[in-house]
N, C-alpha and C positions, 0 to 999 in steps of 0.2 A: 387328174382324174383317170389317166391310165393305170395308175398304182391300184386304185379301187377295182378296176374291170380286171386286171391281172390277178389280184386276190380272189375275186369271185370264180375266174376260171380255175385257178388253182385249187380253190374249195369244191368245186364241182368235180374236178378231176380226181380228188382223192377222197369224196364222200362214198359212203357204202350204199346208199340206197338209190342212186342214180341209174345204174345198170339193171338191177331188178326191177324198179319201176317203169323203165323203158319198155322191159320185156313183157311185163304185165299188160302195159297198154298195147303193145304190139299183138299179144295174144287176143285181146278184146277186139281190136280193129280187124284181125284176121278172121275171127269169127264172124263178124258182121259181113265182111267181104264174101266168105265162102257161103254164108246162109243166103245172101242174095243171088248168088250164083245158082244154087240150089232151087230157090222159089222161082227163078226165071225159066227154068225148064228147057235151058239152051244146052245142056250137056250133051256131047256127041254119043250118037247111038251105040258106036263100038264100045264107048266107056261105061254106059248104063247097062248094056246087056252081057259085058264081059264080066270077070270075076275079080276085078280090081276094086270096085266100091262095095260098100257094105249092103247086104241084102235082107237083113232081118226087118222085124216090125218095129213099132214104136216102143212097146214094153221091154223088148230086148236092148234097143237104142238107150233107153233110160237107165237100165241096170248098167250097161257098159259104161256109159258117161258118168255115173253115179260111182262106179269103181274107180275110174280113172281120176276123178276130182278127190275123192276120199284118200286114195294112195298117195297122189303127188302132195297134197298138204301134209299128210302124215310124214312123208319123207322129207318135205321142206323143213319140218320141224326137228328132224333127226340131224339135217345137214346144218341147222342153225345150232342144234346143241354141241355138234362136233366142233363147229367153228369157236363157240365160247369156250369149250375145253381146251382147244389149241391156243386161243387167245390168254387163257389163264397160265398155261404151261410157258408160253413165251415170256408173259410179264414176269413171272417168278425167276425164270432162269436167265432171261436176256435183256430185262429192263422194260418198264412200262412204255417208254418212248418209242419202241419198236412196233407197238401194236398198230400204228399207222400203216406200216408196211403190209400187214395182215388184212386190215379192213379195207385197204385199197387193191387188194389182190383181185385181178379181174377174174381168175379161174373160181374164186369163192362167188364172186358177184354174179357171173354167167350160171353157174350150177344153181344158186338160189333162185335166179331169175327163170331159168328154165322150168323148174317145178312150179313156181307161182304163176308163170305165164301159161302153162298147160292147165293148171287149176282153173284160172280165169277163163281159158278158152272153153273148158269142158262145161263150166257153169252157163257161159252164153250161149252153147249150142244146146244144152240140155232145157233151157227154158223155152225153145221153140219147138221141141219134139211133141208131136200130138198122136195119140192112140186113135183107133178106128172110131171110137165112140166120141172123140174130140175133134174130128175133122181129118185124121190120117195124114200127117205130114212127117216124113222120115228123111232128114237132109243127108242123103247118101254121101255126098262129096264131104261136107263138113265131119261126118262120122268117120269116115276112112282117114281123113287127115288127122283127127283125134287119135285114132290108133298109132298112127306114125308118131306123132309127138309123144305118145307115152313109150313107144320104144326108144326114141330120142332120149327120154329122161332115164331110161335104164342105163343106156350108154353114159350119160352124164353122170350118174351115181357111181359107176365104176371109175370113170375119170377123177372124180373128186375124191374117192378115197386114196387112190395112188398120189393124187396131188397134194393132199393135206399130209400124208406120211412123209412125202419129200420136203413140204413146205416147213415142217417143225425141225428139221434136222439142222443143227447149229450151223454146220459148213454152208448149207444153202441160205440161211439168213445172212452170214457173214458175206457170201458172194453177192447177195442182193444190196446189202447196205454198202458194200465196195462199188457197185455199180452206181449207187446214188452219188458216191463221192465222185467218181468220174464225170457223171453229168454236171455236177455242180462245179467241178474244177473247169469245165468247158466254158461256163458262164463267168468264172472267175479270172481266168488267164487272159493277158493282153497279147494282141498281135505283135506288138513291139514295145520296146521299151519307152516308158512315159517320163516326162519331165517331173522333176521333183516338186512337191508341194512347197508353196512360198514360205519363208521363216516366220517365226512366232511374232516378228516385229511388223509384219504386214497386217496383223490383226489387232495391233496395240490400241487403236481407237474404235475397235468394232463395237456394235450394239448387240446385247444378248437378246436372244428371241427365246420365249418360254412356251412350252406345250402343255396344255392342260389335260391331254389324254393320258392314258396307261395302257400299257401293253407291248408285245414284241412288234419290232419293226420287221414286217413281213414283205412289202413290196416298196420300191423306191423308184420313181421315174426321174432319173437323173438328167436325161436331156432336155425334158421340159422344164425342169427347175433351173437348169443351166441358162436356157434360152430366156427365161423370165427374168432372172438377175441381170444378164447382159443387156437387155432392152431397157433396163432401168438404171444402168450405169453402176451397179454395185456387184458384190462378190459374196457368196454364202459358203459358210464352213460349217457343215453339219458335225455335231458332236457324237452321233450314233450312226451305226451303220447296221445292214440287214443282220437280224438275229439279236441285236441289243434290246435291252428293256427300257422303255421310255417311262420315266417317273413323272406322275402329274405335278406341275409346278416346277420341274427341274428344267434347266436350260436344255435346248435341243439343238440350237444353232447359233452362229456368230455372223453379223452382217457388216461389211466394212464400211458401207454408208447406209444410213436409215432411209428406207423408203416405205410408203404406206403399204398395207395389205400384205406384208411379209408373212404374218402368221397364216392367212388364208392360203397363200401359194405353198407354204410348207404342208398344210393340211391337205391341199390337193393332190400333192406330189408323193405323198406318203399313205401307206395303209398298215394299220395296227392290228393285231389279233391277240388273242388270249394264249396262243401257243406258238412255240418257236418252230421255224422251218419254212424255206422257200428255196426255189430253184437256184438262187443266187448266194445261199448261205453254206459255203463249203465247210465252214468250221463247225457247224451243227451236225452235218453229215458225219464228219469225223469224229465228234463227241459220242454220237450213237455207236459208232464201231468200237471206240474205246470202252464205253459202258460195258459192252459184251465182254471185253477182256478183264476189267475189273471184277465184274460179277464172277466170272470164271475163276478169279484168284481168291475169292472170298472163302473163309474157313467152311461156310457151308456147302459150297459146291466143290471147291478144291479141284478144279479142271486146267492145269497147266497148258495142255494141248490146245485147247481153244484160245487161251490168250497168246500161244505162239502163231496159231493161224491168223489171228488179228494182226500180230506184228508182221507177218509176211504181206498182208494187203497194204497196212500202212506203208511199209518200204516200197512196195511198187507204186504207190501213189507218189511218193517223193521221186522215184526214178522216172515217173511221167513228167514230172515238173522240171527235170533235168533240161536246160536250154531255154525253158519257157519264161516269159516275163509276168510277174505279177504286178497289177496295176498299182500306181501312186495314189490313186483317188482323186486326181487333179483333172478338172474338165476346162478346157480352154475354148473361148470364143473369140475370134478376130485378135488373136495374139494377147488376149487379156484373161486374167484368171476370173472364172465365172462361178465355178463349184469346187469345193474340196470335201471329200467324203473320207472318213477313216478306213484305210485299207488293211487287207491281210497281208502280213509281212511273213516271210519264210521262217523267221525265228518264232513267231507266235504259233504258226501252224505246226512246227515241230514240237513246241512245247505242249499244245494240246494233244499231240500224238503220243508222247513219250512219257511226260510228267507223272501223270496218274497212274500208268502201267508201272513205271519204275517204282513209285511209292508203294504201290499194293504188292510188288513182288518182292519185298524185303525178305531175304532169307531163302528165296527160291533160285537155286543155282541155275536151273535149267532155263529160267525165263530170262534172267540176267545175261546168260549166254546168248540167248537167241536175240536180244535187244542188240548186244554187241555186234553179232553177226548181221543183223539187217542194217545196222548203221554202216558197217564195213562195206556192204554192198552198194549202199546208197553213195557212199563217198566214191567208189569206184565209177559210179555213174555220172557223178556231178563235178563240173570242172569249175565253177564259180568259187573262189577262195573264201568269200564271206559266208557262203552257205556251208562249205567243208568246215568252217571254223564252229558254226552253230552245231553241226552233227558231233564234232570232237567234244564241244562242251557236254553234250548230253551223255557221250560215252564216258567222259570223266566222272560224270555224276554217278553213273551205274557203277564204276569202279570204286568209287568213294563209298557208296552204300554197301558194295559187296564187303570191303575191307571192314565196315562197321558191323555188318549183320551176320557174315558167314563165319562160324567158327570152326568148321573143318578146314584144315590147312590144305588138303588135297582139292577140295572144291574151290577153295579160294584161289589156289595156284591155276586151276583151270580156266576161271574167270580172267585171272591176270594174262595168260597167254592169248586169250581171245582179245583182250583189251591191247595188248602188244602187237597183235595182227592188225588190229585197226589203225594203230599209229604207224606201222610200216607200210600199210596200203596208202595212207594218207601221203607219206613221203615219198614212196617209190611206185605206187600204183600195184597193179596185179602181182608183179615180180615180188614185191614186198610181202604180199599175202603168202606166197609160195615159200618164201624163205622162212616167214613165221611158223609154217606148218612143219618145217623141217624136211621139206621134200626136195 
């Protein structure tokens, strides 16, 4: 059940309409409250007799409120049009899966909400204004506050133009996605090394559990499912993890000892959706960043600088992982295996980071050299021998591709020097890198 609640919270956090809708509601409630204060007649004398409040009549009040309402709704349409144009540009150059970062941007939501909220406020106040022939009611406080809201909308518009100009910058997008990776990694890494999952023989007599649903696994309540399994004297091994697609009728889990209501338990502990992405899906965040680099390397865009910028962030992510422990996916209860979930390994993470970029950088000497430089720096940060071998494997793949695709002997020799520097760094540390540079 917690998985469904977490999914709902995640959807509300990323939805576009929540903040503008809340600001519209706030504008309506604010108008009701201020109109009540105006009708009560309890405003201080110094305020009503001063120059702070609106002093015009009903006709002028209606004209002013009509101008505020018409201008704010018109600018709101302009803001929406600019947002759609920015989304189209981002989808074409950086990939449609990055649109979520634009639609969930609080700056855009607050700007649209400010104009729509002011529009709603002006309409609510406008309906209460009465001329002399209708009973003469001019809400001075409400009208004055409406003028302040109009000025606030002007400031918001200035902010929005600068914000969107910066938001569609590819380096800004790369940094925002990099921040998503850092957040996802916080959910992924473990505080200490975990025990390895039981061998395959442990599940030799396991019962298969089939799921009739379809969609991406967005949320998983591992603690609840592990508690449920241990209370019934069984163990569960999920065959999917966050971000994997669940096919209808395909096995979703194994159970060491068959117990009733297992399908319902897995249903309650998981939440599926039509799109991939959750706070715990680090691989998906990495894939989003890799997609920016792959699109930049396409013949239609041909922007190797963007690809190299992505590689810098990927290398920084691997340096952050140096010394950190990736979970094994095993959950124990009372020294017994309760739940096993497929885990993200260092090798699979590095593969997601570098394979597609390397494959699409065929013949691009600058990008291949940058891949080798990034791997060299990560090797200098990482002390785990198994991880260093993974990094060396990717470096060897780059060198093999360079030998196959680069026809210029001078360019190939340049790539070879960087590959040699990586190997010397692997063997001798930073001193080896200096020697490789000939310093």
